[in-house]
C-alpha positions as CSV (number, residue, x, y, z in Angstrom):
1,M,-1.4,-66.4,19.9
2,L,-4.6,-68.4,18.9
3,V,-6.7,-66.1,21.1
4,D,-5.2,-63.0,19.5
5,T,-5.7,-64.4,16.0
6,Y,-9.2,-65.8,16.3
7,R,-11.0,-64.1,19.2
8,Q,-12.7,-61.4,17.1
9,K,-13.8,-64.0,14.4
10,V,-15.1,-66.3,17.1
11,F,-17.0,-63.5,18.8
12,N,-18.5,-62.2,15.5
13,T,-19.7,-65.6,14.6
14,A,-21.1,-66.2,18.0
15,I,-22.9,-62.9,18.2
16,G,-24.3,-63.4,14.7
17,L,-25.7,-66.8,15.7
18,V,-27.0,-66.2,19.3
19,Q,-27.7,-62.4,18.9
20,D,-26.8,-61.7,22.5
21,H,-23.7,-59.8,23.4
22,G,-23.2,-61.4,26.8
23,A,-23.8,-64.9,25.6
24,A,-21.4,-64.3,22.7
25,E,-18.7,-63.3,25.1
26,D,-19.3,-66.4,27.2
27,I,-19.3,-68.6,24.1
28,T,-16.0,-67.0,22.9
29,Q,-14.4,-67.9,26.2
30,E,-15.8,-71.4,26.2
31,V,-14.5,-71.9,22.6
32,F,-10.9,-71.1,23.7
33,V,-11.2,-73.3,26.8
34,S,-12.2,-76.1,24.5
35,V,-9.5,-75.3,22.0
36,F,-6.8,-75.4,24.7
37,R,-8.2,-78.6,26.2
38,S,-8.3,-80.3,22.8
39,L,-5.2,-78.8,21.1
40,L,-3.1,-81.9,21.5
41,S,-5.8,-84.0,19.9
42,F,-6.1,-81.7,16.9
43,N,-5.6,-84.0,13.9
44,E,-5.0,-81.4,11.2
45,Q,-7.6,-82.9,8.9
46,S,-8.8,-79.4,8.4
47,S,-7.2,-76.0,9.0
48,I,-7.0,-74.7,12.6
49,A,-9.4,-71.9,11.6
50,T,-12.0,-74.3,10.3
51,W,-11.6,-76.4,13.5
52,I,-12.1,-73.3,15.7
53,Y,-15.2,-72.2,13.6
54,R,-16.6,-75.7,14.0
55,I,-16.2,-75.6,17.8
56,T,-17.8,-72.1,17.8
57,V,-20.8,-73.2,15.8
58,N,-21.3,-76.2,18.0
59,K,-21.1,-74.1,21.2
60,C,-23.6,-71.6,19.7
61,M,-26.0,-74.4,18.7
62,D,-25.7,-75.9,22.2
63,H,-26.5,-72.4,23.6
64,L,-29.5,-72.0,21.3
65,R,-30.9,-75.4,22.1
66,A,-30.6,-74.7,25.8
67,K,-32.3,-71.3,25.3
68,T,-35.1,-73.0,23.4
69,R,-35.6,-75.5,26.2
70,Q,-35.7,-72.6,28.7
71,K,-38.3,-70.8,26.6
72,K,-40.5,-73.9,26.5
73,Y,-40.4,-74.1,30.3
74,G,-40.8,-70.4,30.6
75,I,-44.1,-70.6,28.7
76,F,-45.4,-73.2,31.1
77,G,-44.3,-70.9,34.0
78,Q,-46.0,-68.0,32.4
79,L,-49.3,-70.0,32.2
80,F,-49.1,-70.4,36.0
81,H,-48.2,-66.8,36.9
82,R,-51.3,-64.9,38.0
83,D,-50.1,-61.6,36.6
84,G,-48.4,-63.0,33.5
85,S,-45.9,-60.2,33.8
86,E,-42.9,-61.8,32.2
87,A,-43.0,-62.4,28.5
88,Y,-40.5,-65.3,28.0
89,N,-41.0,-65.7,24.3
90,E,-40.3,-62.1,23.1
91,Q,-36.9,-61.6,21.4
92,P,-35.4,-58.1,22.2
93,D,-34.1,-56.0,19.4
94,F,-30.6,-57.0,18.5
95,D,-27.9,-54.6,17.3
96,H,-24.9,-56.3,15.7
97,P,-21.8,-54.3,16.7
98,G,-20.4,-54.4,13.1
99,I,-23.5,-52.7,11.6
100,K,-23.2,-48.9,10.8
101,L,-25.7,-46.7,12.7
102,E,-27.6,-45.7,9.6
103,Q,-28.2,-49.4,8.7
104,R,-29.3,-50.6,12.2
105,E,-33.0,-50.5,11.6
106,N,-32.7,-52.6,8.5
107,A,-30.3,-54.9,10.3
108,R,-32.8,-55.4,13.1
109,Y,-35.4,-56.6,10.6
110,L,-32.8,-58.9,9.0
111,F,-31.6,-60.4,12.3
112,R,-35.2,-61.0,13.5
113,A,-35.9,-62.8,10.2
114,I,-32.6,-64.8,10.5
115,E,-33.6,-65.9,14.0
116,T,-36.7,-67.6,12.6
117,L,-34.7,-69.7,10.1
118,P,-34.1,-73.4,10.8
119,E,-30.8,-74.0,12.6
120,N,-28.7,-75.2,9.6
121,Q,-30.0,-72.4,7.3
122,K,-29.3,-69.8,9.9
123,T,-25.8,-71.1,10.5
124,V,-24.9,-71.3,6.7
125,F,-26.4,-67.9,6.1
126,I,-24.4,-66.2,8.9
127,L,-21.1,-68.0,8.0
128,A,-21.6,-67.1,4.3
129,N,-23.0,-63.6,4.5
130,I,-22.0,-62.2,7.9
131,E,-18.6,-63.9,8.3
132,E,-18.0,-64.0,4.5
133,L,-16.5,-67.5,4.6
134,P,-16.2,-69.5,1.4
135,Q,-18.8,-72.2,0.9
136,K,-16.1,-74.9,0.8
137,E,-15.0,-73.9,4.3
138,I,-18.6,-73.7,5.6
139,A,-19.0,-77.3,4.3
140,E,-16.0,-78.4,6.3
141,I,-17.1,-76.5,9.4
142,M,-20.6,-78.0,9.3
143,N,-19.3,-81.4,8.2
144,M,-21.5,-81.6,5.1
145,S,-21.2,-81.6,1.3
146,L,-20.7,-78.4,-0.7
147,K,-24.0,-79.1,-2.5
148,A,-25.8,-79.3,0.9
149,V,-24.3,-75.9,1.9
150,E,-25.4,-74.4,-1.5
151,S,-28.9,-75.8,-1.1
152,L,-29.2,-74.5,2.5
153,L,-27.9,-71.1,1.5
154,Q,-30.5,-70.8,-1.3
155,R,-33.3,-71.9,1.0
156,A,-32.2,-69.5,3.6
157,K,-32.2,-66.6,1.1
158,G,-35.6,-67.6,-0.2
159,N,-37.1,-67.8,3.3
160,L,-35.6,-64.4,4.2
161,R,-36.9,-62.8,1.0
162,K,-40.4,-64.0,1.9
163,K,-40.1,-62.9,5.5
164,L,-38.7,-59.5,4.6
165,A,-40.9,-58.8,1.6
166,H,-43.7,-57.2,3.7
167,I,-41.2,-54.6,5.1
168,Y,-40.1,-53.4,1.7
169,D,-43.7,-53.4,0.4
170,R,-44.8,-51.3,3.4
171,R,-41.9,-48.9,2.8
172,K,-42.8,-48.5,-0.9
173,N,-46.4,-47.8,0.0
174,D,-45.3,-45.2,2.6
175,K,-43.4,-43.2,0.0
């Protein structure tokens, strides 16, 4: 019943954070394995949905940290390859499955910009704007104050405006 109720929400959160379909599927599976292993120790201090989101965010952050470590080692490996054929640090274009076809190009720019945000800003922005969770629930998921969530969200929006401003300026000039 938990899987049926929360699977799509967990997957959507994971894909928004890690921007990789296969990794999001793996994380979704890992989340429910963790939920079932820990279900008896769930202390009901928060709702089950908040608890599952917290596990999802933690799994995503673990994945992203591991990916960052691999990139760092990949750069060293690239330095030692004679042909330099593999570019470890390039992020492929990402298409979120919930984005309409006509909005995909704009979404690609947005997700590339989101990827550059600091971890906490990225998480808060995705939970608030992609998953449309209330800020109070985000505060519970991330184990921080409501003011901290509000501040992170404002900084994320400001950073995204700066990063995306050149795209809109270029489009205005093209018209």
